[in-house]
C-alpha positions as CSV (number, residue, x, y, z in Angstrom):
1,M,73.3,1.5,-47.1
2,K,71.9,5.1,-46.9
3,K,68.2,5.0,-46.0
4,V,65.1,6.9,-46.5
5,G,61.8,7.3,-45.7
6,I,59.4,9.1,-45.1
7,L,56.0,8.8,-42.7
8,I,53.7,12.3,-44.1
9,L,49.6,11.8,-43.4
10,L,48.3,14.1,-46.6
11,L,44.5,15.8,-45.2
12,T,42.6,17.6,-48.4
13,S,39.5,18.8,-48.3
14,F,38.9,18.4,-52.4
15,Q,37.3,16.6,-54.8
16,A,40.2,14.6,-56.3
17,F,39.6,12.3,-59.1
18,S,41.2,8.7,-59.1
19,Q,42.9,7.1,-61.5
20,S,45.1,3.4,-61.6
21,S,47.1,1.5,-63.7
22,F,46.7,-2.6,-64.5
23,D,47.9,-4.3,-61.7
24,E,51.4,-7.1,-62.6
25,Q,51.3,-5.1,-66.2
26,T,53.6,-3.4,-68.1
27,G,52.5,0.4,-70.2
28,A,53.0,3.9,-70.7
29,W,51.9,6.4,-68.9
30,T,50.2,7.9,-72.0
31,A,48.6,4.6,-73.4
32,N,44.9,5.1,-72.4
33,S,45.0,1.3,-72.5
34,T,48.1,1.2,-69.8
35,W,44.7,3.0,-67.1
36,N,41.6,1.5,-65.5
37,G,38.8,3.5,-66.9
38,S,40.7,3.8,-70.6
39,N,41.9,7.5,-70.0
40,A,45.0,8.4,-69.5
41,P,45.7,10.9,-66.8
42,G,48.0,13.6,-68.9
43,T,51.4,14.8,-68.0
44,T,51.4,18.9,-67.7
45,G,49.2,20.8,-64.9
46,L,47.8,17.1,-63.4
47,K,45.9,18.5,-60.3
48,N,43.2,17.7,-58.3
49,I,44.0,13.8,-58.8
50,N,45.1,10.6,-57.3
51,I,47.3,8.1,-59.8
52,T,47.8,4.9,-58.1
53,I,51.0,3.1,-59.8
54,N,50.1,-0.7,-59.9
55,G,53.0,-3.1,-62.3
56,T,55.7,-1.2,-64.1
57,V,54.4,2.5,-65.9
58,T,57.1,4.1,-68.0
59,R,56.5,8.4,-68.2
60,T,58.7,8.8,-71.6
61,G,59.5,12.8,-71.1
62,S,58.9,14.7,-67.6
63,L,55.8,15.3,-65.8
64,D,54.7,17.8,-64.2
65,F,52.3,18.1,-60.9
66,D,50.5,21.2,-60.2
67,Q,48.4,21.2,-57.2
68,N,46.6,18.6,-54.8
69,A,47.4,16.1,-56.6
70,N,48.7,12.5,-55.2
71,I,50.6,9.6,-56.5
72,T,51.1,6.6,-55.1
73,I,53.2,3.4,-56.4
74,N,51.3,1.0,-54.6
75,N,52.9,-2.8,-54.2
76,N,49.6,-4.8,-53.9
77,T,51.3,-8.0,-54.9
78,D,55.1,-9.5,-54.3
79,D,55.8,-7.8,-57.4
80,S,57.6,-4.6,-57.1
81,D,55.6,-2.2,-59.0
82,T,57.5,0.6,-60.5
83,L,57.1,4.2,-61.9
84,I,60.0,5.2,-64.3
85,V,60.2,8.6,-65.3
86,T,63.1,9.3,-68.3
87,G,62.7,13.0,-68.0
88,D,61.5,15.4,-65.0
89,L,59.4,15.2,-62.4
90,I,58.3,18.0,-60.8
91,F,55.9,18.6,-57.6
92,K,54.3,21.6,-56.8
93,N,51.5,22.6,-54.2
94,N,50.1,20.4,-51.8
95,T,51.3,17.1,-54.0
96,V,52.4,14.4,-52.3
97,L,54.6,11.3,-53.8
98,T,53.7,7.6,-52.0
99,I,56.3,4.8,-52.7
100,R,55.0,1.9,-50.6
101,G,56.5,-1.7,-50.2
102,S,59.1,-2.4,-52.1
103,S,57.6,0.0,-54.4
104,I,60.2,1.8,-57.4
105,L,60.3,5.1,-58.4
106,I,63.8,6.1,-61.3
107,I,63.9,9.3,-62.7
108,L,66.3,9.8,-65.1
109,G,65.9,13.5,-64.8
110,N,65.9,16.1,-62.0
111,L,63.2,15.9,-59.2
112,E,62.0,19.1,-58.0
113,S,59.5,19.2,-55.3
114,N,57.9,21.6,-53.3
115,N,55.8,19.4,-51.0
116,N,56.3,15.9,-49.5
117,I,57.7,12.4,-50.4
118,N,56.8,9.3,-48.8
119,V,59.1,6.4,-49.1
120,S,58.4,3.3,-47.2
121,S,61.7,1.1,-45.5
122,S,61.4,-1.2,-48.2
123,G,60.8,1.9,-51.3
124,K,63.6,2.8,-53.5
125,L,64.1,5.9,-55.3
126,V,67.0,7.0,-57.6
127,V,67.1,10.3,-59.3
128,V,69.9,9.9,-62.4
129,G,69.7,14.0,-62.5
130,S,69.4,16.3,-59.8
131,A,66.9,16.5,-56.7
132,S,65.9,20.0,-55.7
133,T,63.4,21.4,-52.5
134,G,61.8,24.2,-52.5
135,N,59.9,25.4,-49.7
136,N,58.5,23.7,-47.2
137,T,59.3,20.4,-48.3
138,N,59.3,17.8,-45.6
139,I,61.2,14.8,-46.0
140,S,62.4,12.3,-42.9
141,N,64.6,8.7,-43.6
142,S,63.7,5.0,-43.7
143,G,64.3,3.7,-47.5
144,D,66.5,3.7,-50.1
145,F,67.4,6.8,-52.1
146,Y,70.1,7.5,-54.3
147,I,70.7,10.8,-56.3
148,L,73.7,10.5,-59.2
149,G,73.8,14.2,-59.8
150,T,73.8,17.0,-57.8
151,N,71.9,16.6,-54.1
152,N,70.2,19.3,-53.2
153,L,67.8,18.5,-51.0
154,G,67.0,20.9,-47.8
155,T,68.0,23.9,-49.7
156,G,64.1,26.1,-49.7
157,G,62.9,28.2,-47.1
158,G,60.7,26.2,-44.7
159,S,62.0,22.5,-45.5
160,N,63.0,19.8,-43.0
161,Y,65.2,16.6,-44.2
162,A,65.5,14.3,-41.1
163,G,67.8,11.7,-41.6
164,T,70.8,9.8,-43.3
165,T,71.8,11.7,-46.6
166,P,70.8,9.8,-49.8
167,G,73.4,7.8,-51.4
168,D,75.4,8.8,-54.7
169,A,76.1,6.0,-57.5
170,Q,78.9,4.1,-56.1
171,D,76.7,3.6,-52.9
172,L,73.5,2.2,-55.6
173,V,76.7,0.2,-57.1
174,D,77.9,-1.2,-54.0
175,N,74.1,-1.8,-52.1
176,D,72.1,-2.6,-54.9
177,Q,73.7,-4.5,-57.9
178,A,70.9,-5.4,-59.5
179,L,69.4,-2.2,-59.6
180,A,72.7,-0.4,-60.7
181,D,72.4,-3.1,-63.7
182,Y,69.1,-2.9,-64.3
183,L,69.8,1.0,-64.8
184,V,72.7,0.9,-67.1
185,N,72.2,-2.5,-69.4
186,D,68.4,-1.7,-69.3
187,L,67.1,1.8,-69.2
188,G,70.8,2.8,-70.6
189,V,72.2,4.9,-68.1
190,V,75.8,6.2,-68.3
191,N,78.2,8.2,-66.2
192,S,78.4,10.8,-69.0
193,T,81.6,12.7,-67.4
194,L,83.7,9.7,-67.6
195,P,86.5,10.7,-69.8
196,I,87.2,8.0,-72.0
197,E,85.4,6.5,-75.0
198,L,84.8,3.2,-75.5
199,K,84.6,2.4,-79.6
200,S,84.1,-1.1,-79.5
201,F,83.6,-4.1,-77.3
202,S,83.8,-7.7,-78.3
203,A,84.2,-11.6,-77.6
204,S,85.4,-14.8,-79.5
205,I,85.9,-18.2,-78.2
206,F,89.3,-20.9,-79.5
207,N,90.5,-23.5,-77.8
208,N,87.8,-23.1,-75.0
209,N,88.8,-19.2,-73.9
210,I,87.1,-16.9,-74.0
211,N,88.7,-13.5,-76.0
212,L,87.9,-10.4,-74.7
213,D,89.2,-7.6,-77.2
214,W,88.0,-3.5,-77.4
215,I,88.7,-0.3,-78.5
216,T,89.3,3.5,-76.8
217,A,89.3,5.8,-78.9
218,K,89.8,8.4,-76.2
219,E,91.2,8.8,-72.6
220,E,92.2,11.3,-70.0
221,N,93.1,10.9,-65.9
222,F,91.6,7.0,-66.8
223,S,93.0,3.6,-64.7
224,H,92.1,0.7,-65.7
225,F,89.7,-1.9,-66.8
226,E,88.1,-4.2,-64.7
227,L,86.9,-7.2,-66.4
228,E,83.4,-8.9,-65.1
229,R,81.6,-11.8,-66.2
230,S,78.1,-13.9,-65.2
231,L,76.0,-17.0,-65.9
232,D,72.7,-14.5,-65.3
233,Q,73.1,-10.8,-65.6
234,K,73.0,-10.8,-61.8
235,N,75.3,-11.8,-60.2
236,W,78.5,-10.3,-61.6
237,E,82.0,-11.8,-60.9
238,Q,85.0,-10.0,-61.5
239,I,87.9,-12.2,-63.5
240,G,90.7,-9.5,-63.9
241,I,92.0,-5.8,-64.0
242,V,93.5,-4.4,-67.5
243,Q,95.9,-1.2,-66.9
244,G,94.9,1.9,-69.3
245,L,96.7,4.4,-70.7
246,G,95.3,7.0,-69.2
247,E,95.6,9.9,-71.6
248,S,95.4,9.0,-75.3
249,N,93.0,10.9,-78.3
250,S,93.6,8.3,-80.6
251,D,92.9,4.3,-81.0
252,V,94.2,2.1,-77.7
253,Y,93.8,-1.4,-78.4
254,Y,93.3,-4.2,-75.4
255,D,92.7,-7.7,-74.8
256,F,92.3,-10.0,-71.8
257,T,91.9,-14.0,-72.9
258,D,89.2,-15.7,-69.7
259,E,91.2,-18.8,-69.5
260,N,89.1,-20.5,-66.6
261,A,85.6,-19.6,-68.4
262,P,82.9,-22.1,-66.9
263,F,80.8,-24.0,-69.6
264,G,77.7,-22.6,-70.9
265,K,75.8,-19.0,-71.8
266,L,78.2,-16.3,-70.5
267,Y,77.9,-12.8,-70.2
268,Y,81.0,-10.4,-69.9
269,R,81.1,-6.1,-69.2
270,L,83.8,-3.7,-68.8
271,K,84.0,-1.6,-65.8
272,S,86.0,1.7,-66.7
273,V,87.3,3.3,-63.5
274,D,88.9,6.8,-63.9
275,I,91.5,7.9,-61.3
276,D,89.3,9.5,-59.1
277,A,87.0,6.2,-58.9
278,T,84.5,7.3,-61.2
279,F,83.0,5.2,-63.4
280,E,80.5,3.3,-66.0
281,Y,79.8,0.0,-67.6
282,S,79.8,-0.9,-70.8
283,P,77.4,-2.5,-72.4
284,V,76.6,-6.2,-71.5
285,L,78.3,-8.8,-74.3
286,S,77.1,-13.0,-74.6
287,I,78.4,-15.2,-76.0
288,E,78.5,-19.5,-75.6
289,K,81.1,-21.6,-74.6
290,G,79.6,-24.8,-75.8
291,F,81.0,-28.9,-75.5
292,E,81.5,-28.4,-79.5
293,G,80.9,-32.5,-79.7
294,N,83.2,-33.1,-77.1
295,L,80.6,-34.8,-74.4
296,R,80.8,-38.9,-74.6
297,I,79.3,-41.7,-72.9
298,M,81.0,-45.1,-72.2
299,P,80.9,-47.3,-73.1
300,N,79.1,-47.4,-76.1
301,P,77.5,-49.2,-77.5
302,A,77.3,-51.2,-73.9
303,Q,76.3,-54.6,-72.2
304,N,73.8,-52.9,-69.9
305,A,73.6,-49.6,-68.3
306,S,74.8,-50.0,-64.9
307,N,77.8,-48.6,-64.9
308,L,78.2,-45.6,-67.5
309,K,80.7,-42.8,-67.5
310,I,80.1,-39.2,-69.0
311,Y,83.5,-37.9,-70.7
312,V,83.7,-33.8,-70.7
313,P,86.5,-31.8,-72.0
314,A,89.3,-31.3,-70.1
315,K,88.3,-27.6,-69.0
316,F,85.1,-28.6,-67.4
317,K,85.7,-29.1,-64.0
318,E,81.8,-28.1,-62.9
319,N,79.3,-30.8,-62.0
320,I,76.3,-30.8,-65.2
321,D,73.5,-29.1,-64.3
322,Y,70.6,-32.1,-65.2
323,V,71.2,-35.5,-66.6
324,G,68.3,-37.5,-67.9
325,L,67.9,-40.5,-69.8
326,F,64.9,-41.1,-71.9
327,D,63.3,-43.9,-74.2
328,L,62.6,-43.4,-78.0
329,S,59.3,-42.3,-76.9
330,G,60.0,-39.6,-75.2
331,V,59.5,-41.8,-71.7
332,K,61.4,-40.2,-69.4
333,I,63.7,-43.6,-67.1
334,Q,65.8,-41.6,-64.9
335,E,67.5,-38.5,-64.1
336,F,70.1,-36.5,-62.2
337,R,70.9,-33.6,-60.9
338,N,74.1,-31.8,-60.5
339,F,75.8,-34.4,-61.4
340,D,79.3,-35.2,-60.4
341,T,81.0,-36.4,-64.0
342,Q,83.6,-38.0,-61.6
343,S,80.8,-40.6,-61.1
344,S,79.2,-43.0,-63.3
345,L,75.7,-43.2,-63.8
346,Q,73.9,-45.6,-61.4
347,I,71.1,-46.7,-63.7
348,E,68.7,-48.4,-61.4
349,K,66.2,-49.8,-64.2
350,E,67.2,-53.0,-66.1
351,L,66.8,-51.7,-69.5
352,K,65.6,-53.8,-72.9
353,A,68.6,-54.0,-75.8
354,G,68.4,-50.7,-78.0
355,M,68.7,-47.1,-78.2
356,Y,68.3,-44.4,-75.7
357,I,68.8,-40.6,-75.3
358,L,70.7,-39.2,-72.8
359,K,69.7,-35.4,-72.1
360,V,72.5,-33.2,-70.9
361,N,71.2,-30.3,-69.9
362,H,74.1,-27.5,-68.1
363,N,74.2,-23.4,-68.4
364,S,71.5,-22.7,-70.9
365,L,73.8,-25.7,-72.8
366,Q,71.4,-28.3,-74.1
367,E,73.0,-31.9,-75.9
368,N,71.4,-35.4,-76.3
369,I,73.4,-38.3,-76.9
370,R,72.8,-41.9,-78.5
371,I,72.7,-45.0,-76.2
372,I,72.8,-48.2,-77.8
373,I,72.1,-51.2,-74.8
374,Q,73.1,-54.1,-76.5
């Protein structure tokens, strides 16, 4: 993993105005409600100011720090405090950026620094554009630093850069899939240099199989698609590879059938890979593979509840997350977790004759089955 971290102490002799955002809240940089004191700190020519980021703050546009300014992303709690700048972040004279603990700074534009950047050993700094340093900038490494554009660090006169070279886009995906997914799915970051235009991407279900269809409007020096599936949009599994046409200026139709999809709510995405290994992800699709009324309890009606059996669809090969037996007033009688469908429900309590409800929850699926005890 590419690492950066910087330990620099700033000694200042000026009187600086201090401003901090509210802890564990999400807000816009320019909104007064985001900040203690009810005044947003401005966006350009910032000077003689100490700014502390708590929670998550987004600046839609650029930030320009002029002189004698400190900005600290704090991480006082268990959560990762985050600053997102959708434009450029510019630091000029006597300005210091500090990323504490496991805090995160994401810059969708460029980073220009003429002074110091402090990143803790667990901090994360991602620059989607280019990163450059002016004169007398000091950087040393022990955190997680990624530059997806051009790396021009250490080119200014008197600049000092010590440590491992920051990682690129591939390193980010390899080392921190969750952060890479956040950039793509939540912030809309894509690799615009990839010579492919995805026209559409859709998912449908038939006979308990998930059918994926997509169309490209353009391909140039293109290699292949990797199809990925997830249950939580955090952990992704590759389920197949489809070779691309390679060169095309007209619509090309592709399809893939996921015959082994688990039951529940599913997420799919395409990883489009160029011949030089450059890639980008498609938008994420979601689809639900339900039981469709094929979940049954036998025998039903039953003479007693000592040996009930849950019958699942033929393609269901998993354990059920949760099974609970309730009476009609909603009182829980017994529950089972990670239930093996090859086993019988062993109800310990002797039940009176009447109707009961068996609640089955599995990967966002919920189904209630009525059971009659005679």
